[in-house]
Steps between C-alpha positions, in 0.01 A plus 500: 500500500123558527518446872778756543316752300172435696686566826653810362153643394346396828779685692493823316151520338266344768380842608223660294647842529834389379335351189302822448816713532686282260223538244493878547874522450495282200213702349683828577813368326308391198329835474844675517649275239215514255349845555784678668571732213141595445432552868839670570327845562270342754781327682723814491204695650444247774868519594514873503179530691650247751808722537300818556241343748742570790488868418115498495492313834738754655286792389183337632672461841528883496113514481500585133204353315556198281424657164711807586790277599478311175490823299806636673699181455385471138612857419841421651513188278415711195767749583761225531405354161509839334850571638606146387365556154597861431826540703669171580432289184583777242823586687608136522412437138683804375815401693462140371501634142806723579681202643425287198631766274818518708559126475716522185744740665499284818576191286791692339646571840445139619676373177796719551536393865451130424765514215758605765462184697670258241798743499530507879399141584569292188525180709148533630301642202547508128392767248288251325288437808461879551387547145250218540360659806474841325321343200260325732413826679452678177257225389302541828480872449370461145233253629407765765472757229260275304288446820469875537387541145244210536384664828441827330311336213281316751449793733147565372377175664682589820354848508151356459561251786635780716191714430276210599687471826490875565118504454397174654743461794422822681127437464532145635725617785255760608208248511713240676596747769141633529314171500780254595332393829164417326679315220688297764185412692341384162785281423525355848130423494575221250751326736400263765452626858775272629814657352762507782774404263413781255490746790839392608646541158335837447622628840855411417459658150350819635762537786817420289422533123313835521788653714764359274340635172439844641846510652663386173305775304633755752840357485519530116397870514732591787811320358435624148449859605804504736716344237384754234564800721842360606612433142370853387707659772815297400442586138483152331327464170162323470424563866123444448551174310741363770265614779214307345717195454623520858153546632361200309801285605359462855235274341763219471650413839864425509540525120357838402752716687792296349364522147420872502853573629635397151331782300563757777866419518540479107325841440716660771816346364443606146414849618787568750737203469703395810465838665386644833146572360462126411605399854265763668209371297561130576536584867175700497331208322630252763372725777159503345494118469621466858234740637227320301598157635578603862254794564218527251420130464472444879281806530267407224489128563456478867310174455757325297407230261641185647635323195820332440735679249490190274124511497505878410749442207301204371172707515666792315622272223176310463241780523730747317530256216132445487365858531797732447491825698191418699636151574814661642294754705268233642754210532545529869130561581405185289766303671361609833147413388625148408675476848181621675292234325738227599506616864117526506432172318306249728750264672255300721523173304872533463547555872260228589687251289830603643378459855360158436815378351696612802 
């Protein structure tokens, strides 16, 4: 057993750079797990600055000075944050409250429809099972109401955390954009001069992950806004809330679009029933999803992330379970990083042993 383990270590950890990269990754994971909550504003600022660095570089290509480019991109960022805080979030929250207040009426309609099933199909479903399902749904609604009350009672802590983010994150983002190059040089100065493996990993990260994250942010905004405008024109209730849900659904490949179809269809059905308006809305929603998958995604992600669908689904489940929203957002980039490290890992010993055996 010791001999097998020794060969495995010699095969994959004989290179000094591989050992150093392994230590750095382990240290980064330890910092995230232990100090992730305390350093969340710093991590968020680094991610946002990374997203906006492309805009700064494009302005500098137009012969605009570095500081002025940073200021222009930063002002655009502040404008987007202000629009999110004062327009999108209040509208979405108000419609969420209205929907929650409408749930008793919706449950009454569902109950009346479900109680017709035992009369029409007594051989398939009984009234007892329908009543059990209705009682279970009412229990879940009551628990949801308790959660809303608890959330409102604990809102002071959430408001304080939000204020900290609103103050610290913009300041950190500005300095990361302004002094990012010098900070990177300072960090690189601690690394050894021979770092071919790290350069290979960073090149793949910069080429694929940066484009993916920026493209995904644009996709969320475009799909959400187009859905909201379309739903407003068709006259469906809670258009802003549904637009936000549809926009965020693009974070979860293969699953998000299917899941968000359920609330869209239910709200349209309880507003119009099996009518022409319902069919028009579902057709428009299907067109939006088709254009997103066949037009918008190829335009935004010209350099596609080469991952198997099974790897994508596993990454979404693992990182989403670990870090919630941010885990979902960065599931594919983290999986790509893992793949880049595997591809760049030194294989000299492994290849030499294979050649000698043949």
